[in-house]
N, C-alpha and C positions, 0 to 999 in steps of 0.2 A: 075332124078334126086332127090333120095328120102332123104329127112333131116326128123335127128330125136335128140332130145334133152334129154338130161338127165343132173341128180345131182348125183354128184359122193360125199357123205358126207362126206368120209375118205379124202381127196383130197383138201376139202373147195373150189369145184369148182362146174361152170356148164359146160358144152360140148355140142357141136354142133359134130352130123357125118353126112355124107352123103357117101348114099351107105357104109354105116358100116364102114368107115373109120374116124377117127377124126380129125377134121380141124379146129377146135376153142376151146375156151375156156374162160371163166370170172372168176376168182379168187377172192377169199374174204377171209379175217381173222374173224373170228367171235369173238366177246370179248362180254359176258353179253348175250346183247339183239340186240347187234348191227353187223350188218357183215358190213367191211369196201371192198368193191370192187374195188381192187387195180390193176387189169391187166386184159385185155382185150385184144386177139391176136388170127386173125384167118390166115391161111395159106395164102399166096402168091396168090396163084391160084383159091381161092375164092375171093378176095378180090374185093371191088367195088359192089357186089351184091346184099348187105345187108344182108349179113348170121350174121355179129355181132350185128346188130340192133336187129335181129330176134331173136337171144342169150338173148341178155339183155333183152328184151321183157319177154321172156321166164323165165328167172331168178327173174326177176321184178313181173310177175304172180304167180309165184310159192312161192315168199315169203307173196305177200301180202294174197293166197288162205292160208298159214300156219298161217298166223294172229302172228306170233311169235317174229319175231326182224323187227327190223327199218334197215335203210340204210344208210352208211354213201360213198358218192359217192368220193373217192380220185384217182380212174383213168379218167386220161382226157378224153377219149373216154366216160365212163358212166357221167360223169357231162356233158357231151357236149348232150349227149342221153337224160338224165332227162330235160335238158333247151328245147329240143325239143319236150318232152311228159311230160308238164305241169300235165298232169293228172294223174300222178305218185308220184306228187310232196310229198303227206300225206306220202310216206314210207322213205322220208327222216328223219334223225337223229337232 
C-alpha cells in the first residue's frame, strides 16, 4: 500500500492517495496569511488506520516549512489533532 501526499493549491486542499487513488483531503480557506482548515475527510474504507492523522501532519509540516501561513483549526478533527500534537501549537493563529 503506497501512500502519497500532495498539496493542490488551486483547490485549497492537501490530499492523500493510496496506490494512486485519492482517499482523503484536508481543505482550507486562505485569508491573508491564515489558513483556516475547515474540513478533513478520508474514505470509510481507510478510516481507523491513521490516514487522516498522517495527512494533517503532512499539511502542518508543509505549512511550517513554507513559513508563510499561520493556521486556524476549524475542523473538529484538526482541533483534536492539535490537542494531541502540542509541538505544532506555534502554527496556530
